Every structure is written in C-alpha cells, then in structure tokens.
C-alpha positions as CSV (number, residue, x, y, z in Angstrom):
1,M,-85.8,-8.1,134.4
2,S,-84.0,-7.6,131.5
3,A,-86.1,-7.1,128.2
4,V,-83.9,-10.4,127.1
5,S,-85.6,-12.5,129.6
6,R,-89.1,-10.9,129.0
7,P,-91.4,-12.7,126.9
8,L,-91.9,-11.4,123.4
9,V,-95.1,-9.7,122.5
10,S,-96.0,-9.4,118.7
11,V,-98.6,-6.6,118.3
12,V,-100.8,-6.7,115.2
13,V,-102.0,-4.1,113.5
14,P,-104.3,-4.0,110.7
15,T,-104.5,-0.9,108.5
16,Y,-105.8,0.4,105.2
17,D,-105.5,3.8,103.9
18,R,-105.5,6.0,107.4
19,P,-102.2,7.1,107.6
20,A,-102.8,9.9,110.1
21,Y,-104.4,7.5,112.3
22,L,-101.8,4.6,112.1
23,R,-99.6,7.6,113.1
24,S,-101.2,7.9,116.2
25,A,-101.4,4.2,116.9
26,V,-98.6,3.1,116.1
27,Q,-96.6,6.1,118.6
28,S,-98.8,4.6,121.2
29,V,-97.1,1.3,120.7
30,F,-93.6,3.2,120.6
31,D,-94.5,4.8,123.9
32,Q,-95.1,1.6,125.6
33,T,-93.3,0.9,129.2
34,Y,-93.0,-2.8,128.0
35,D,-90.4,-2.7,125.6
36,A,-89.9,-6.5,124.2
37,V,-92.2,-5.8,121.3
38,E,-92.5,-6.6,117.5
39,L,-94.7,-4.5,115.7
40,L,-96.3,-6.3,112.9
41,V,-98.4,-3.9,110.6
42,V,-100.7,-5.7,107.7
43,D,-101.4,-3.1,105.1
44,D,-104.4,-4.2,103.5
45,C,-103.5,-3.0,100.3
46,S,-103.9,0.7,100.9
47,P,-103.8,3.1,98.3
48,R,-101.4,5.4,100.2
49,P,-98.9,2.5,101.5
50,A,-98.3,2.2,105.3
51,A,-94.7,1.7,105.0
52,P,-93.7,5.3,104.8
53,V,-95.4,6.3,108.0
54,L,-93.6,3.3,109.9
55,D,-90.0,4.9,108.0
56,E,-91.0,8.5,109.5
57,L,-92.0,7.2,112.9
58,N,-88.8,4.7,113.3
59,P,-86.0,6.2,111.4
60,D,-83.1,4.8,113.4
61,G,-84.4,1.0,113.5
62,R,-84.5,1.6,117.1
63,H,-88.0,-0.6,117.3
64,R,-88.5,-3.7,116.0
65,V,-90.9,-3.3,113.4
66,R,-92.1,-5.3,110.2
67,V,-94.6,-4.2,107.6
68,I,-96.5,-6.8,105.4
69,R,-98.6,-6.0,102.5
70,H,-101.3,-7.6,101.0
71,E,-101.6,-7.6,97.1
72,R,-105.4,-7.3,97.3
73,N,-107.7,-5.9,99.9
74,R,-108.9,-8.5,101.9
75,G,-110.6,-7.3,105.3
76,G,-109.9,-6.9,108.6
77,S,-110.0,-10.6,109.4
78,A,-107.8,-11.5,106.8
79,A,-105.4,-8.8,107.7
80,R,-105.5,-9.9,111.8
81,A,-104.7,-13.5,110.6
82,T,-101.8,-12.4,108.5
83,G,-100.1,-10.9,111.5
84,I,-101.1,-13.8,113.6
85,R,-99.4,-16.0,111.1
86,A,-96.3,-13.9,111.1
87,A,-96.1,-13.5,114.9
88,K,-93.2,-14.7,117.0
89,G,-94.1,-13.6,120.4
90,E,-95.2,-15.7,123.1
91,Y,-98.2,-13.2,123.5
92,V,-100.4,-11.5,121.0
93,A,-102.1,-8.1,121.4
94,F,-103.9,-6.3,118.5
95,L,-104.3,-2.7,118.2
96,D,-107.0,-1.3,115.6
97,D,-105.5,1.8,113.1
98,D,-107.9,4.3,114.6
99,D,-107.5,3.4,118.6
100,E,-104.5,4.2,121.0
101,W,-102.6,2.5,123.8
102,L,-102.0,4.2,127.2
103,P,-98.4,3.8,127.9
104,T,-98.7,0.7,130.6
105,K,-100.9,-1.3,128.9
106,L,-98.8,-4.2,127.4
107,E,-96.6,-4.0,130.8
108,K,-100.2,-4.4,132.8
109,Q,-101.5,-7.4,130.5
110,V,-97.8,-9.5,130.5
111,A,-98.1,-9.3,134.5
112,V,-101.3,-11.1,134.2
113,L,-100.7,-13.4,132.0
114,D,-97.2,-14.4,133.6
115,A,-98.6,-14.9,136.9
116,H,-101.9,-16.9,136.1
117,P,-101.3,-19.9,133.6
118,E,-105.0,-20.8,133.4
119,V,-105.7,-17.3,131.7
120,G,-105.5,-17.1,128.0
121,L,-106.8,-14.0,127.0
122,V,-106.9,-10.8,129.2
123,Y,-108.4,-7.3,128.6
124,T,-108.7,-3.9,129.4
125,G,-110.8,-1.1,130.6
126,T,-111.7,1.8,127.5
127,Q,-111.7,5.4,127.4
128,V,-114.4,6.4,124.7
129,I,-113.3,9.3,123.1
130,D,-114.6,11.6,120.2
131,S,-113.2,12.7,117.2
132,D,-112.0,15.9,119.0
133,G,-110.0,13.4,121.8
134,E,-112.5,14.3,124.2
135,K,-113.3,11.6,126.5
136,L,-117.2,10.5,126.5
137,E,-117.0,7.6,129.0
138,S,-115.1,4.8,130.6
139,V,-115.9,1.2,130.4
140,T,-114.8,-1.0,132.9
141,P,-114.4,-4.8,132.6
142,V,-116.8,-6.9,135.2
143,A,-116.9,-10.4,133.2
144,H,-114.0,-12.6,133.9
145,G,-113.2,-16.3,134.1
146,G,-115.0,-19.1,132.4
147,L,-117.1,-16.8,130.0
148,T,-118.3,-19.0,126.9
149,K,-122.0,-18.4,127.8
150,T,-122.3,-14.8,128.6
151,L,-119.8,-14.3,125.3
152,L,-122.5,-16.5,123.0
153,C,-125.1,-13.6,124.0
154,R,-123.3,-10.5,124.6
155,N,-119.5,-9.0,123.8
156,V,-118.6,-8.4,127.3
157,I,-114.8,-8.3,126.2
158,G,-115.1,-5.3,123.4
159,T,-112.9,-4.3,120.6
160,F,-109.8,-6.5,119.5
161,S,-107.5,-3.4,120.1
162,K,-108.4,-4.5,124.2
163,V,-106.9,-7.9,123.9
164,M,-104.0,-9.6,124.8
165,V,-103.8,-13.7,123.8
166,R,-101.3,-16.4,124.5
167,R,-99.6,-17.2,120.6
168,A,-99.8,-21.1,121.9
169,L,-103.7,-20.9,122.5
170,V,-104.4,-19.2,119.1
171,E,-102.1,-21.9,117.5
172,E,-105.0,-24.5,119.0
173,V,-107.7,-22.6,118.5
174,G,-107.2,-20.9,114.8
175,T,-107.6,-17.3,113.4
176,P,-110.5,-15.1,113.4
177,D,-113.2,-16.4,111.0
178,E,-112.6,-14.4,107.8
179,R,-116.1,-15.0,106.4
180,F,-117.5,-12.5,109.0
181,P,-117.9,-8.9,107.8
182,S,-118.3,-8.1,111.2
183,W,-118.6,-9.6,114.8
184,Q,-115.4,-10.9,114.0
185,D,-114.2,-10.1,117.6
186,L,-117.3,-12.0,119.1
187,E,-116.8,-14.8,117.1
188,W,-113.2,-15.4,118.3
189,Y,-113.9,-14.7,121.9
190,V,-116.4,-17.4,121.8
191,R,-114.0,-20.1,120.4
192,L,-111.4,-18.7,122.4
193,S,-113.2,-19.0,125.9
194,R,-113.9,-22.8,125.3
195,H,-110.3,-23.3,125.9
196,C,-109.3,-20.7,128.8
197,S,-110.2,-18.4,131.5
198,V,-110.3,-14.6,130.9
199,A,-109.1,-12.0,132.8
200,G,-110.0,-8.3,132.9
201,I,-107.8,-5.3,134.2
202,R,-110.5,-2.7,135.5
203,E,-108.2,0.3,134.3
204,P,-109.3,1.8,131.0
205,L,-105.6,1.5,128.9
206,I,-107.0,2.0,125.5
207,R,-108.6,5.1,123.7
208,Y,-111.3,4.1,121.5
209,Q,-112.7,6.4,119.0
210,T,-116.4,5.7,118.0
211,D,-116.8,7.9,115.1
212,S,-113.6,7.5,113.2
213,P,-114.6,6.7,109.8
214,G,-114.8,3.2,108.1
215,R,-115.7,1.4,111.7
216,I,-117.7,-1.4,110.6
217,T,-119.2,-2.0,113.8
218,D,-122.2,0.1,112.5
219,D,-123.0,-1.4,108.9
220,V,-126.2,-2.7,109.0
221,D,-125.9,-5.1,105.9
222,D,-122.3,-6.4,107.4
223,A,-124.5,-7.3,110.8
224,L,-127.0,-9.3,109.1
225,V,-124.8,-11.6,107.3
226,S,-122.5,-12.1,110.4
227,R,-125.9,-12.9,112.4
228,R,-126.7,-15.6,110.1
229,L,-123.3,-16.7,110.4
230,F,-123.0,-16.4,113.9
231,V,-126.1,-18.3,114.7
232,E,-125.5,-21.3,112.1
233,K,-121.9,-21.7,114.1
234,F,-122.8,-21.4,117.5
235,D,-126.5,-22.6,117.5
236,P,-125.4,-26.3,118.4
237,L,-122.9,-25.2,121.3
238,A,-125.9,-23.1,122.8
239,R,-128.4,-25.9,122.5
240,E,-125.5,-27.5,124.8
241,Y,-126.9,-24.9,127.8
242,G,-130.5,-26.2,127.5
243,R,-133.5,-25.1,125.3
244,L,-134.2,-21.9,127.0
245,F,-130.7,-20.5,126.7
246,G,-131.0,-21.9,122.9
247,R,-133.9,-19.5,122.2
248,K,-132.1,-16.5,124.5
249,F,-128.8,-16.9,122.1
250,R,-131.2,-16.7,118.9
251,A,-133.0,-13.4,120.8
252,W,-129.8,-11.6,121.5
253,A,-128.1,-12.1,118.0
254,A,-131.6,-10.6,116.5
255,Y,-131.7,-7.8,118.9
256,R,-128.0,-6.6,118.4
257,V,-128.7,-6.2,114.5
258,G,-132.6,-5.0,115.5
259,R,-130.8,-2.2,117.7
260,L,-128.4,-1.2,115.4
261,L,-131.1,-0.4,112.8
262,V,-133.0,1.4,115.4
263,M,-130.1,4.0,116.0
264,H,-129.8,4.2,111.9
265,G,-133.6,5.2,112.1
266,E,-134.4,1.8,110.1
267,F,-137.3,1.5,112.1
268,D,-139.3,-1.0,109.8
269,R,-136.3,-3.4,109.0
270,A,-135.5,-3.1,113.1
271,R,-139.3,-4.2,113.4
272,P,-139.4,-8.1,113.0
273,L,-135.5,-8.6,114.4
274,L,-137.2,-7.2,117.5
275,V,-140.2,-8.9,117.6
276,S,-138.7,-12.2,117.2
277,A,-136.3,-11.5,120.0
278,V,-139.1,-10.3,122.3
279,K,-141.1,-13.9,121.3
280,L,-138.1,-16.0,121.4
281,Y,-136.9,-14.3,125.0
282,P,-139.4,-12.0,126.5
283,F,-137.5,-11.5,129.9
284,E,-134.9,-9.5,128.9
285,P,-136.2,-5.6,129.2
286,R,-133.6,-4.1,126.6
287,F,-135.6,-6.0,123.7
288,V,-138.6,-4.4,124.3
289,K,-137.2,-0.9,124.9
290,F,-136.1,-1.2,121.6
291,L,-138.9,-2.7,119.7
292,L,-141.2,0.5,121.3
293,P,-139.5,2.8,119.0
294,T,-140.3,0.9,115.7
295,L,-143.8,0.8,116.6
296,G,-144.0,4.3,117.5
297,G,-142.0,6.1,115.2
298,R,-139.3,8.8,115.2
299,R,-140.8,10.7,118.4
300,A,-141.1,7.7,120.3
301,Y,-137.3,7.1,120.1
302,R,-136.7,10.7,121.0
303,F,-138.7,10.2,124.1
304,I,-136.9,7.1,125.3
305,K,-133.5,8.6,124.0
306,A,-134.2,11.6,126.3
307,A,-135.7,9.4,129.4
308,K,-132.4,7.5,129.0
309,R,-130.2,10.8,129.2
310,R,-132.3,11.9,132.4
311,A,-132.2,8.6,133.9
312,G,-128.7,7.7,133.2
313,T,-129.2,4.1,132.2
314,D,-127.8,2.6,129.4
315,T,-128.8,0.4,126.9
C-alpha cells in the first residue's frame, strides 16, 4: 500500500525547554517504519525555542513537521490540546519529549485501528529505562475492551506516549481537561473509554525514562489537586456502578496520592489518606501495605521495600 493511501497519523509532541530529550524523541518519530505522518511539536514557550532542533533534524524538509509555539507557558495539557486542534490526521498519537518510540510502533497501532472499527484507543507495552538508557523492566498491557470501570480506579493504560486514538473520537469527547496539573492522562482515558473499546499491543514499543527531570507524575501537591478534581468530576459516574464501587473509587484516589507521599517519605501527610482508603474499601491489600510504613516510620518502609524485592512482588 502506498503512503498516499495510508491513513495520516498526527503525532503531537509537547515540549518545554528540553532540547536534548526532544532531539531523541523526534528522531524516534522520523525512524518509524510507517511514513504517513505529520509531526506537530508544541513548544510551551521554552526559553530555548524548539524550532532549531527541528531544523537540525529535518534540514531538507523531507519530513512533514510543524512547530507551534505558545506565547506563554500553559502546561502539558494545554500543549497537547493545541496539537490536537492542529491535527489533520485520521489518527492522533502522542509522544512526551523525554520518551522514545521503537520503529514499528505507529505501523502496529494503525493496523489495529484499521482492522477493528470498534476500537477507539490502542496502547502498547513499555520498556522502562533509567537515565543511562539501561532497561529496568518491561510493562505488558493486560487490559482491553470496555475499561471505564477499571480506569476509574487505576490507570491501566499508562503514559500518553503509548496511546493512539481516532481523531473523530477526540472531536466527540474533547481534549484533556486543562485544569488537572497531573492525572491528565487518566482523566482523558476515562472519558474516551465511555465511547469506545480499548485495545492493547503486548509488545513494548516505547522507551519510558523514569528519572528524567521535569516529570510531573511525582509532584505531590499537583497530585493532591488532581485527586480533588478527579473525584469531583467522576464521583457521579462511579456511583452508577453501585454504592460499594463508589467507595472503592474514592479509596483508590486517596491511595494513589498516599502512596506517592510514602514514596517521598512524607509519612504524616500520607497517613490520613491511606487510613481513609482502608476505611472506604478494606478489601485491597495494597492500601494496608502502604499504610503500615506511616505507622512504623522509615524502618518499617525499608523493611517492606526489602521484603518486596525478595518476594518479587509489585505494588
């Protein structure tokens, strides 16, 4: 099939002042085996503009590239929304500027969407790497189909960089909610999942760096704000699944922030959130696992981490 007859994929890359990371991310787009691509780099008012990086990587203009620059810094959700509104492709994919794709990612996702019209979002497995590029683990998709109920509690899809969606679906549902300083991906996935089936490709097709500077997923204050917004927005939906599930939904929201606080060593702030999670839904062992260190201090937390490593379990 010629590139002309293939569906166009719009690739949205939000970026803020990380030219070295951006260079690697963009190169991974240019290295894709699927070539019906338009690249939309949204520069969120970086002190060091992104355009020169693109000029360096695409000197002959062979790749279809557009750089859109915000006049002021507006955050990742706003940058993605800008890219979505500019997209002309039938499908839209996202790449954070500190992640990279493996060469066949777009080709394999397009094949799924082309073959399954009921699927509106397809995501892939992940190679988790450290700052030296060393592989730490692989994360394999296990959830598919109708995922709204699952996503109300857990982000089983993961980062935006794994995801491709139909642009028609985005036009129906809208862009990510710009009020959320974090959890923007989960908020959006919940809304998308109410209108489509979700598919997962088991193969790890992105490289996700856990310790790159500027990751927002570890910002505690942002998580506290996002938890409040998430519960306010989706509590009525969760209650449609029954009273017990409504409690489970609120418990998981509290747990996600409490766990993050424990990982930061902020046990006093974590304790009331984790106590709330256990009271709301005492059937989830993870809630108790992360509550215990807040009662026993750092020694208890080190014990749990050591026990987890020996047992090979995850959180």
